[in-house]
C-alpha positions as CSV (number, residue, x, y, z in Angstrom):
1,M,-109.8,122.8,6.4
2,P,-106.5,123.4,8.1
3,P,-104.9,120.5,10.1
4,V,-105.7,120.6,13.8
5,A,-102.7,121.0,16.0
6,I,-102.7,118.8,19.1
7,A,-100.7,120.0,22.0
8,T,-99.0,117.2,23.8
9,T,-96.7,117.5,26.8
10,A,-94.6,114.6,27.5
11,A,-93.8,114.0,31.2
12,P,-90.1,114.1,31.8
13,L,-88.4,110.8,32.3
14,P,-87.6,110.0,36.0
15,S,-84.0,110.0,36.9
16,F,-82.1,106.8,37.5
17,A,-81.8,107.7,41.1
18,A,-85.6,107.9,41.5
19,L,-86.0,104.6,39.8
20,T,-83.6,102.8,42.2
21,G,-85.2,104.4,45.3
22,R,-81.9,106.1,46.3
23,P,-81.1,109.7,46.9
24,A,-80.2,111.7,43.7
25,S,-76.6,112.1,45.0
26,T,-76.0,108.3,44.8
27,P,-73.7,107.7,41.8
28,L,-75.0,105.0,39.5
29,T,-73.3,102.9,36.8
30,R,-75.4,102.3,33.7
31,V,-74.5,99.2,31.6
32,S,-75.9,98.9,28.1
33,L,-77.3,95.5,27.1
34,A,-78.5,94.4,23.6
35,Y,-79.8,91.4,21.7
36,V,-80.2,91.0,17.9
37,E,-80.8,87.4,17.0
38,H,-77.9,85.7,15.2
39,R,-75.8,89.0,15.3
40,I,-75.1,90.3,18.8
41,K,-75.8,89.4,22.4
42,L,-74.6,91.7,25.1
43,Y,-75.8,90.4,28.4
44,L,-75.0,90.1,32.1
45,R,-73.6,86.7,33.3
46,F,-73.9,87.7,36.9
47,G,-74.5,90.8,39.1
48,E,-77.5,92.2,40.7
49,P,-78.6,95.5,39.1
50,A,-80.6,97.9,41.3
51,R,-82.9,98.4,38.3
52,T,-83.1,97.2,34.7
53,L,-84.7,99.5,32.1
54,R,-86.0,98.1,28.9
55,L,-85.5,100.7,26.1
56,D,-87.0,98.7,23.2
57,R,-87.1,95.1,21.9
58,W,-83.4,94.9,21.5
59,R,-81.9,97.2,24.1
60,S,-81.9,97.6,27.8
61,V,-79.9,99.3,30.6
62,A,-78.9,97.7,33.9
63,V,-78.2,100.2,36.7
64,F,-75.7,99.3,39.4
65,L,-75.0,100.9,42.8
66,P,-71.4,101.7,43.8
67,N,-69.1,98.7,44.6
68,A,-71.4,96.2,42.9
69,V,-69.5,93.5,41.0
70,F,-71.0,92.3,37.7
71,C,-69.9,90.4,34.6
72,R,-70.9,91.4,31.0
73,I,-70.5,89.1,28.0
74,R,-70.4,90.2,24.4
75,W,-70.9,87.8,21.6
76,Q,-71.0,88.9,18.0
77,A,-71.4,87.0,14.8
78,N,-71.6,87.6,11.1
79,D,-72.9,85.5,8.2
80,Y,-70.0,83.0,8.7
81,G,-70.1,82.5,12.4
82,T,-68.8,83.9,15.7
83,I,-66.4,86.9,15.3
84,R,-66.1,88.0,18.9
85,W,-66.3,86.6,22.4
86,Q,-65.6,89.0,25.2
87,L,-66.1,88.7,29.0
88,M,-65.5,91.5,31.5
89,V,-65.9,91.4,35.2
90,M,-66.3,95.0,36.5
91,Q,-67.0,96.8,39.7
92,A,-69.2,99.9,39.8
93,C,-67.4,102.9,41.4
94,T,-68.0,106.3,42.8
95,P,-66.9,109.6,41.2
96,L,-63.9,109.6,43.6
97,D,-62.6,106.2,42.5
98,D,-60.3,105.4,39.6
99,A,-62.4,104.1,36.8
100,Q,-61.8,103.0,33.3
101,R,-63.8,104.0,30.3
102,I,-65.5,101.0,28.9
103,P,-67.8,101.2,25.9
104,G,-71.4,100.8,27.0
105,V,-70.6,101.4,30.7
106,Q,-71.4,104.9,31.9
107,P,-69.6,106.7,33.4
108,G,-67.1,103.9,33.7
109,A,-66.1,101.0,36.0
110,R,-63.2,99.4,37.6
111,L,-62.1,96.6,35.3
112,L,-61.2,93.5,37.3
113,L,-61.0,90.9,34.5
114,H,-61.0,91.0,30.7
115,A,-61.1,87.9,28.6
116,E,-61.2,87.9,24.8
117,G,-61.5,84.9,22.6
118,D,-63.3,81.6,22.7
119,N,-60.8,79.6,24.8
120,T,-60.2,82.3,27.5
121,V,-63.9,83.1,27.8
122,R,-64.8,79.4,28.2
123,A,-62.0,79.1,30.9
124,V,-63.5,82.0,32.9
125,L,-67.1,80.6,32.5
126,E,-65.9,77.3,33.9
127,R,-64.5,79.1,36.9
128,I,-67.8,81.0,37.4
129,D,-69.7,77.7,37.2
130,A,-67.4,76.2,39.8
131,I,-67.9,79.2,42.1
132,E,-71.7,78.8,41.8
133,A,-71.4,75.1,42.5
134,L,-69.9,76.0,45.8
135,G,-73.0,77.9,46.6
136,I,-71.3,81.3,46.4
137,A,-72.7,84.1,44.3
138,P,-70.0,85.2,41.8
139,A,-70.8,88.9,42.5
140,A,-69.8,88.3,46.2
141,V,-66.4,86.9,45.3
142,S,-63.3,88.9,46.3
143,P,-62.3,91.5,43.6
144,A,-58.7,90.4,44.2
145,Y,-59.6,86.9,42.9
146,W,-61.0,88.4,39.6
147,R,-57.8,90.4,39.2
148,T,-55.6,87.4,39.8
149,L,-57.6,85.3,37.4
150,G,-57.2,88.0,34.7
151,N,-53.5,88.3,35.3
152,R,-53.1,84.5,35.1
153,L,-55.0,84.5,31.8
154,A,-52.8,87.2,30.4
155,A,-49.6,85.4,31.5
156,R,-50.9,82.0,30.3
157,L,-50.4,80.5,33.7
158,P,-52.6,77.9,35.5
159,L,-55.8,79.4,36.7
160,P,-56.5,79.5,40.4
161,D,-59.6,77.9,41.9
162,Y,-61.8,79.8,44.3
163,S,-62.6,77.9,47.5
164,A,-65.0,78.3,50.4
165,E,-62.0,78.9,52.7
166,R,-60.8,81.7,50.5
167,H,-64.3,83.2,50.4
168,A,-64.6,83.0,54.2
169,A,-61.2,84.8,54.6
170,W,-62.4,87.5,52.2
171,L,-65.6,88.0,54.2
172,T,-63.7,88.1,57.5
173,G,-61.2,90.6,56.2
174,R,-64.1,92.9,55.1
175,T,-65.4,93.0,58.7
176,L,-62.1,94.0,60.3
177,P,-61.6,97.7,61.0
């Protein structure tokens, strides 16, 4: 008896725009996340994705609207311990903005801060914790602060603190015409 062919039609996957409830013309930034126990952990430290899609047990994709600020941390290990710590604070952008190509970020993002290595990543995480202790969401912090922090890290200068006064000035400046 010949095998019976079963016709299946898979429904097309919905677009990212449909999943976020935005018009299809809204440019979205997709950030790949992953977790393999004792090997790699690629996760968001802060940021509010419009949607998170789980691809399988190990992988997911966070989708961000334009101008959203988020932080992705990459930790990698081998049989002997940690081999890579990386922290990036990025801002999603539109097709008209200048963007950098970043692995795992499609189509790209504006890189505000890049920290590589145990000591620098820990220093930035301390600053993020201090910002949260003030009751301020790190994603709402001025992009200029993240750039300044990244430049100070690169120059090995003292790192600036973020204060409530600085945040109030940033919010006031955004409302001015």
